[in-house]
C-alpha positions as CSV (number, residue, x, y, z in Angstrom):
1,M,56.9,105.2,51.4
2,A,54.5,103.0,49.5
3,D,50.5,102.4,50.8
4,P,50.5,99.2,52.3
5,T,46.5,99.0,50.7
6,T,48.1,99.0,47.4
7,Q,50.1,96.0,47.5
8,V,49.8,93.2,45.6
9,L,49.4,89.6,47.5
10,P,51.0,87.2,46.1
11,S,48.5,84.4,44.2
12,I,47.4,81.4,46.6
13,D,45.7,79.1,44.3
14,H,48.5,76.8,43.8
15,L,48.6,76.3,47.4
16,I,44.7,75.4,47.6
17,R,45.3,73.5,44.3
18,K,47.9,71.5,46.5
19,S,46.2,71.0,49.5
20,V,43.2,69.4,47.8
21,K,44.9,66.9,45.8
22,R,47.2,65.9,49.7
23,T,43.3,66.2,51.2
24,H,42.7,63.5,48.1
25,T,45.6,61.6,48.9
26,L,44.1,60.7,52.1
27,F,40.8,59.8,51.8
28,S,40.2,58.7,48.0
29,A,40.2,55.1,49.2
30,E,37.4,55.3,51.9
31,E,35.7,57.2,49.6
32,A,36.1,54.2,46.6
33,F,34.6,51.6,49.5
34,R,31.6,54.1,49.8
35,G,30.9,54.4,46.2
36,A,31.6,50.7,45.8
37,D,28.6,49.8,48.5
38,D,26.3,52.5,47.0
39,S,27.1,50.9,42.9
40,D,26.0,47.3,44.5
41,R,23.1,48.5,46.3
42,A,22.0,50.3,43.2
43,S,22.6,47.7,40.7
44,K,20.8,44.6,43.2
45,L,17.6,47.4,42.8
46,R,18.3,47.8,39.0
47,L,18.2,43.8,38.7
48,A,15.0,43.3,41.4
49,A,12.9,45.8,39.0
50,K,13.6,44.0,36.0
51,I,13.1,40.7,37.1
52,N,9.6,42.1,38.6
53,A,9.1,43.9,35.5
54,E,9.8,40.4,33.6
55,Y,8.6,37.5,36.2
56,G,6.2,39.1,38.0
57,N,3.4,37.4,36.2
58,A,4.6,34.3,36.9
59,K,6.1,34.0,40.3
60,T,3.3,32.3,41.7
61,L,2.0,29.3,40.5
62,P,-1.5,28.7,39.3
63,A,-3.5,27.3,42.2
64,A,-4.4,24.2,40.6
65,L,-0.7,23.2,40.5
66,V,0.1,24.3,43.9
67,A,-3.2,21.6,44.5
68,Q,-1.8,19.4,42.5
69,Q,1.8,19.6,44.5
70,K,0.4,19.3,47.4
71,G,-1.5,16.2,46.4
72,G,1.5,14.4,46.5
73,V,1.6,13.9,42.3
74,G,4.7,13.6,40.4
75,P,8.4,14.3,42.4
76,A,8.1,16.2,45.8
77,R,10.4,19.5,46.0
78,P,12.4,20.3,49.2
79,A,10.8,22.2,51.3
80,G,12.5,25.5,52.9
81,P,12.8,29.1,53.4
82,Q,11.8,29.7,50.0
83,A,8.7,27.8,50.6
84,A,5.2,30.4,50.7
85,A,3.5,31.1,53.8
86,A,-0.2,29.2,54.2
87,G,-2.6,30.4,51.3
88,G,-0.1,31.8,49.2
89,G,1.8,30.0,46.1
90,R,5.3,28.9,45.5
91,K,8.0,31.0,44.7
92,M,9.1,30.0,40.9
93,I,12.1,32.6,41.3
94,E,14.0,34.1,43.6
95,G,15.4,38.1,43.7
96,P,17.9,39.5,45.9
97,Q,16.9,40.0,49.0
98,S,18.1,43.8,49.9
99,A,16.0,46.3,51.7
100,Q,15.3,47.7,48.3
101,A,14.3,44.7,46.6
102,K,12.1,43.4,49.4
103,Q,10.2,46.4,49.0
104,V,9.6,46.3,45.2
105,E,8.8,42.7,45.9
106,D,6.3,43.8,48.8
107,L,4.3,46.3,46.2
108,T,4.7,43.7,43.6
109,S,2.8,40.9,46.0
110,S,0.2,43.4,47.0
111,A,-0.4,44.8,43.3
112,L,-1.1,41.1,42.8
113,T,-3.2,40.2,45.3
114,L,-5.6,43.2,43.9
115,N,-6.4,41.3,41.2
116,Q,-8.8,38.1,41.0
117,P,-7.4,34.7,42.4
118,I,-6.3,32.4,39.7
119,S,-8.7,29.6,38.8
120,H,-10.5,27.9,35.8
121,A,-12.9,30.6,35.4
122,T,-9.7,33.2,34.7
123,P,-7.1,31.3,33.5
124,T,-4.0,33.0,33.4
125,L,-1.7,32.3,30.0
126,L,0.6,30.2,32.1
127,S,-2.4,27.5,32.8
128,Q,-3.8,27.7,29.1
129,S,-0.6,26.4,28.0
130,L,-0.2,23.6,30.5
131,I,-3.7,22.8,29.7
132,R,-2.4,22.7,25.8
133,R,0.0,20.8,26.6
134,R,-1.7,18.3,29.0
135,E,-4.1,17.5,26.0
136,A,-1.7,17.3,23.5
137,R,-0.1,14.5,25.3
138,Q,-3.3,12.6,25.5
139,V,-4.1,12.5,22.4
140,K,-4.9,8.4,22.0
141,P,-5.9,6.2,18.8
142,D,-9.1,4.6,18.7
143,Y,-9.5,1.1,19.7
144,H,-8.8,-1.5,17.2
145,A,-9.1,-5.1,17.7
146,Q,-5.9,-7.2,17.3
147,W,-5.1,-8.7,13.5
148,K,-4.2,-12.4,13.4
149,L,-2.9,-14.7,10.8
150,M,-6.3,-17.4,10.0
151,R,-5.1,-18.6,6.5
152,V,-2.3,-19.2,4.0
153,I,-3.6,-19.8,0.8
154,S,-0.7,-21.9,-1.8
155,G,-1.5,-22.2,-5.6
156,H,0.5,-20.1,-7.6
157,L,4.0,-20.4,-8.9
158,G,5.4,-17.1,-8.6
159,W,5.1,-13.5,-6.7
160,V,1.4,-12.8,-5.8
161,R,1.3,-9.0,-7.1
162,A,-2.3,-8.4,-7.7
163,V,-5.4,-9.1,-5.3
164,A,-9.1,-7.6,-6.2
165,V,-12.5,-8.6,-3.9
166,E,-15.8,-8.8,-6.0
167,P,-18.3,-6.7,-4.5
168,G,-20.8,-9.2,-3.0
169,N,-17.8,-10.5,-1.1
170,K,-17.8,-13.9,-2.3
171,W,-14.5,-14.3,-4.1
172,F,-11.8,-12.7,-4.4
173,A,-9.4,-12.7,-7.3
174,T,-5.1,-13.0,-7.4
175,G,-2.6,-12.7,-10.0
176,A,0.4,-13.3,-9.7
177,G,4.2,-13.8,-11.8
178,D,3.2,-17.1,-13.4
179,R,0.5,-15.3,-16.1
180,V,-2.5,-16.6,-14.1
181,I,-5.2,-14.6,-12.5
182,K,-6.8,-17.4,-9.9
183,I,-10.7,-17.2,-8.5
184,W,-10.6,-18.1,-5.0
185,D,-13.7,-18.9,-2.2
186,M,-13.6,-16.5,0.2
187,A,-15.0,-18.3,3.0
188,S,-13.3,-21.5,1.8
189,G,-10.4,-20.5,0.4
190,E,-10.4,-22.9,-2.7
191,L,-9.6,-22.4,-5.8
192,K,-12.4,-22.1,-8.8
193,L,-10.9,-21.0,-11.8
194,S,-8.0,-20.2,-13.5
195,L,-8.3,-17.9,-15.9
196,T,-5.0,-17.8,-18.7
197,G,-4.1,-15.4,-21.1
198,H,-1.9,-13.0,-20.0
199,I,2.1,-14.0,-21.3
200,S,3.4,-11.8,-18.7
201,T,3.3,-11.2,-14.9
202,V,-0.4,-9.7,-14.1
203,R,0.0,-6.5,-12.1
204,G,-3.9,-5.2,-11.3
205,L,-7.2,-6.8,-11.0
206,A,-10.3,-4.7,-11.0
207,V,-13.6,-6.2,-10.5
208,S,-16.4,-4.1,-11.4
209,S,-19.4,-3.0,-9.2
210,R,-21.9,-2.2,-11.7
211,H,-21.0,-4.8,-14.7
212,P,-20.2,-8.3,-14.6
213,Y,-16.4,-7.9,-15.6
214,L,-13.2,-8.6,-14.5
215,F,-10.3,-6.1,-15.8
216,S,-6.4,-7.2,-15.6
217,C,-3.6,-5.7,-16.6
218,A,0.0,-7.4,-16.9
219,E,3.8,-6.6,-17.8
220,D,3.0,-7.1,-21.5
221,K,1.4,-3.9,-22.0
222,M,-2.0,-5.7,-22.2
223,V,-5.3,-4.3,-20.4
224,K,-7.8,-7.1,-20.7
225,C,-11.9,-7.1,-19.7
226,W,-13.0,-10.6,-19.0
227,D,-16.7,-11.7,-18.7
228,L,-17.7,-13.3,-15.7
229,E,-20.4,-15.0,-17.7
230,T,-18.7,-16.9,-20.0
231,N,-15.0,-16.5,-18.4
232,K,-13.3,-15.2,-21.6
233,V,-11.8,-12.0,-23.0
234,I,-14.0,-9.8,-24.2
235,R,-12.6,-6.6,-25.0
236,H,-8.4,-5.3,-25.1
237,Y,-7.2,-1.9,-24.6
238,H,-4.2,-1.4,-26.9
239,G,-2.3,1.9,-26.6
240,H,0.3,1.5,-23.6
241,L,3.8,1.8,-24.9
242,S,5.3,-0.8,-22.1
243,G,4.6,-2.6,-18.9
244,V,1.3,-1.7,-16.9
245,Y,1.5,-1.8,-13.1
246,S,-2.0,-0.7,-11.7
247,L,-5.9,0.1,-13.0
248,A,-8.7,1.7,-11.5
249,L,-12.6,1.5,-12.2
250,H,-14.3,5.1,-11.9
251,P,-17.2,4.4,-9.2
252,T,-19.7,5.9,-11.6
253,L,-18.5,6.4,-14.5
254,D,-18.2,3.5,-17.4
255,V,-14.3,4.9,-17.4
256,L,-11.5,2.3,-16.8
257,V,-7.9,3.9,-15.6
258,T,-4.8,2.4,-16.7
259,A,-1.2,3.7,-15.5
260,G,2.3,1.8,-15.6
261,R,6.0,2.3,-17.1
262,D,5.5,4.7,-19.6
263,A,4.8,7.5,-17.3
264,S,1.4,7.6,-18.2
265,A,-2.0,7.2,-17.4
266,R,-4.7,6.6,-19.5
267,V,-8.2,7.0,-19.6
268,W,-10.3,4.3,-21.6
269,D,-14.2,4.4,-22.2
270,M,-15.1,0.7,-21.3
271,R,-17.6,0.0,-23.4
272,T,-15.8,1.7,-26.9
273,K,-12.6,0.9,-25.8
274,A,-11.4,4.2,-27.0
275,Q,-8.8,6.1,-25.2
276,V,-10.5,9.4,-23.4
277,H,-7.2,11.2,-21.8
278,I,-3.4,10.6,-21.6
279,L,-2.5,11.9,-18.2
280,A,1.2,12.5,-19.1
281,G,3.2,14.8,-16.5
282,H,5.1,12.0,-14.6
283,T,8.6,11.6,-15.3
284,G,8.8,8.0,-13.9
285,T,6.8,4.4,-13.8
286,I,3.5,4.7,-12.2
287,S,3.3,2.6,-10.0
288,D,-0.5,3.4,-8.4
289,V,-3.9,4.9,-9.0
290,Q,-7.0,5.6,-7.7
291,C,-10.5,6.9,-8.7
292,Q,-13.2,8.1,-6.5
293,E,-16.0,9.5,-7.2
294,S,-15.3,13.7,-6.6
295,D,-12.6,15.7,-7.7
296,P,-9.5,14.7,-8.0
297,Q,-11.3,11.9,-9.6
298,V,-8.1,10.2,-10.4
299,I,-4.8,10.1,-8.1
300,T,-1.8,8.9,-9.3
301,G,1.8,7.6,-7.6
302,S,4.7,7.6,-9.2
303,M,8.3,6.6,-9.1
304,D,9.6,10.0,-9.8
305,S,8.4,10.5,-5.9
306,T,5.7,13.0,-6.7
307,I,1.9,12.6,-6.7
308,R,-0.4,14.0,-9.0
309,L,-4.2,14.5,-8.3
310,W,-6.0,14.8,-11.8
311,D,-9.0,16.8,-13.3
312,L,-10.9,13.7,-14.9
313,A,-12.8,15.9,-17.4
314,A,-10.0,18.1,-18.5
315,G,-7.3,15.5,-18.5
316,K,-4.6,17.9,-16.6
317,T,-3.0,17.7,-13.3
318,M,-5.1,19.8,-10.5
319,T,-2.0,19.5,-8.2
320,T,1.5,18.0,-7.6
321,L,2.5,16.7,-3.7
322,T,5.9,16.6,-3.6
323,H,6.4,15.8,-0.3
324,H,7.9,11.9,-0.7
325,H,11.5,11.7,-1.1
326,K,11.6,8.8,-2.9
327,S,9.4,6.8,-5.1
328,V,5.4,6.6,-4.2
329,R,4.8,2.7,-4.4
330,S,1.3,3.0,-3.0
331,L,-2.3,4.9,-2.5
332,T,-4.9,4.5,-0.9
333,I,-8.5,6.0,-0.3
334,H,-10.4,6.4,2.5
335,P,-13.8,4.2,2.0
336,T,-15.9,7.5,3.7
337,E,-13.7,10.2,4.8
338,Y,-12.6,12.6,1.9
339,S,-8.8,11.9,2.2
340,F,-6.5,9.7,1.0
341,A,-3.1,8.0,2.1
342,S,0.5,7.3,0.1
343,G,3.5,4.7,1.0
344,S,7.0,5.0,-0.2
345,S,10.3,4.2,0.3
346,G,12.1,7.3,1.9
347,G,12.0,8.9,5.8
348,N,8.8,9.4,7.1
349,N,7.4,7.2,4.2
350,I,4.0,6.4,5.3
351,K,1.5,10.1,4.8
352,K,-1.8,10.9,5.1
353,W,-3.7,13.7,2.6
354,A,-6.9,15.4,2.5
355,C,-9.3,15.8,-0.6
356,P,-9.6,18.2,-2.4
357,Q,-6.4,19.9,-2.3
358,G,-4.1,17.1,-1.4
359,T,-3.8,19.0,1.9
360,F,-1.2,17.1,3.9
361,V,-2.3,15.7,7.3
362,H,-0.2,13.8,9.1
363,N,2.7,11.3,9.0
364,F,2.7,7.6,9.7
365,S,6.1,7.5,11.5
366,G,7.6,4.0,12.8
367,H,7.3,1.7,9.8
368,D,10.9,2.0,8.1
369,A,11.4,0.3,5.2
370,I,10.2,-0.1,1.5
371,I,6.7,0.4,1.5
372,N,4.9,-1.6,-1.3
373,T,1.3,-1.7,-0.4
374,V,-1.1,0.6,1.7
375,R,-4.7,-0.2,2.0
376,V,-7.7,1.2,5.0
377,N,-11.0,-0.4,5.6
378,Q,-13.9,1.7,6.5
379,D,-13.1,1.2,10.6
380,G,-10.3,3.7,10.1
381,V,-7.4,0.9,10.2
382,L,-4.7,1.5,7.9
383,F,-2.7,-1.7,6.6
384,S,1.1,-1.0,5.6
385,G,3.2,-4.0,4.2
386,A,7.2,-3.6,3.4
387,D,9.7,-5.4,1.1
388,N,10.9,-6.9,4.2
389,G,7.7,-8.7,5.1
390,S,7.2,-6.5,8.3
391,I,3.5,-5.1,8.7
392,T,2.4,-2.2,11.0
393,M,-1.5,-1.7,11.7
394,W,-2.3,1.9,12.0
395,D,-4.8,4.7,13.7
396,W,-6.4,6.1,10.4
397,R,-7.3,9.5,12.8
398,T,-4.1,10.1,14.5
399,G,-1.3,8.3,12.4
400,L,-0.3,5.8,16.4
401,P,0.2,2.0,15.1
402,F,-1.7,-0.4,17.5
403,Q,0.2,-3.6,16.0
404,T,3.1,-5.4,14.4
405,M,4.0,-8.5,13.3
406,Q,6.5,-10.3,10.7
407,D,5.5,-12.1,7.7
408,V,6.8,-15.4,7.3
409,P,7.9,-16.9,4.6
410,Q,6.3,-20.4,3.9
411,P,8.5,-23.6,4.0
412,G,10.5,-23.7,1.0
413,S,11.1,-20.6,0.6
414,L,13.9,-18.3,0.9
415,D,14.4,-15.5,4.0
416,A,14.6,-13.1,1.2
417,E,11.1,-14.0,0.2
418,A,9.1,-12.5,2.7
419,G,8.2,-9.2,0.7
420,I,4.5,-8.2,0.6
421,F,3.6,-6.8,-2.7
422,C,-0.1,-6.4,-2.7
423,S,-3.2,-6.2,-0.1
424,T,-7.3,-5.1,0.0
425,F,-9.7,-5.2,2.4
426,D,-13.0,-7.2,2.0
427,Q,-16.1,-5.8,1.5
428,T,-16.7,-5.8,5.5
429,G,-13.0,-4.6,6.1
430,S,-12.5,-7.4,8.7
431,R,-10.2,-9.3,6.7
432,L,-7.4,-8.6,5.1
433,I,-5.8,-10.6,2.4
434,T,-1.8,-10.2,1.4
435,G,0.2,-11.4,-1.6
436,G,3.6,-11.8,-1.2
437,A,6.9,-12.8,-2.6
438,D,7.0,-16.8,-1.4
439,K,4.0,-17.2,-3.5
440,T,1.1,-17.8,-1.0
441,I,-2.1,-15.7,-0.6
442,K,-2.8,-14.9,3.5
443,V,-5.7,-13.9,5.3
444,Y,-6.1,-12.0,8.3
445,A,-8.9,-11.3,10.1
446,E,-9.4,-9.5,13.5
447,V,-9.4,-11.1,16.7
448,A,-12.5,-10.5,18.8
């Protein structure tokens, strides 16, 4: 008979596994619900921690804004359970309100109270950005008096394309499509003299401040020097291959710069008539040229949409400005500030630049037309006249417009003849003289 202690008992592992499966089947639903509760609690706690880490410094408004809102500035916000208690700020972000989230929020608020109170002496990044934004919105132009049309002068038989005021401010000259240069009295507007000699439209005029000379250029390729004591031509400057559209006198040197349709600007010795430089580089008609005493001494604007700053001594380009999208039609140099402006026919068509590098400063935005002429006076008033007769007066410093007008064609003219082609301020800056397509000269003045 076998010993019972040595008898091998059958394995019960499969019974245990079956029992565990049955137990799991009975209680799995309850465990699933309990697990869902734990995961929701954990996700809420995780979200609260993330919100605190990301927005902890911005959950309370600065004291200045809280005081502003209490003062009733702006639309009132509805009060509710989210409003802060007395002495505290208004919450900007609300997280989940579980027990753990409240505990994290309490810890955060106690940590924030340890810091110094928000004030102007210790501004936060948020308050600094708000202050900067408010200052940016408060940029205001300088005060400028309004301008009004004071006189309309008739006498030319063609479009008035050029105007220049003499340094003594007693008379001004105009040139037009009738090939005649006329001298007008500044005070009365009466015609004093007519100079004939050009055989095509007169496009540019300049009166020397150091000599009794008047310089003119025209579409007949001619550049003439008139002696104002004898009212006769004493010099011709030969060299341009096509019409000459603009000229400028150097303020300190006996140098004349002319430019035109042959895409070149030419520098002339005023007395010897010698051609000092040919400033080549533009690929289109040069519509305007300006001179100033310091570098860049010569600035040209062209129909190839570029502006070039020239080294007068070397006769080479210093900088080429390509910001304009369409033809540059006019340039103007500020009388006292080291800057200039340009006008063109594209979008953002008036731009301000700083010398000597031609650094872009800002746009004069709002005059959506083909700008034919821009001029600035010493009081910081920029005038822009367009091909459709629209006029805008700008504040030079901020680039903001303070007055708009519309040129009215004179009786007998077509509505399409409202274009403004040329303009200049007088020596005091208080009168503006324009020439247009209705063959008249208009004088504007500041209204006190």
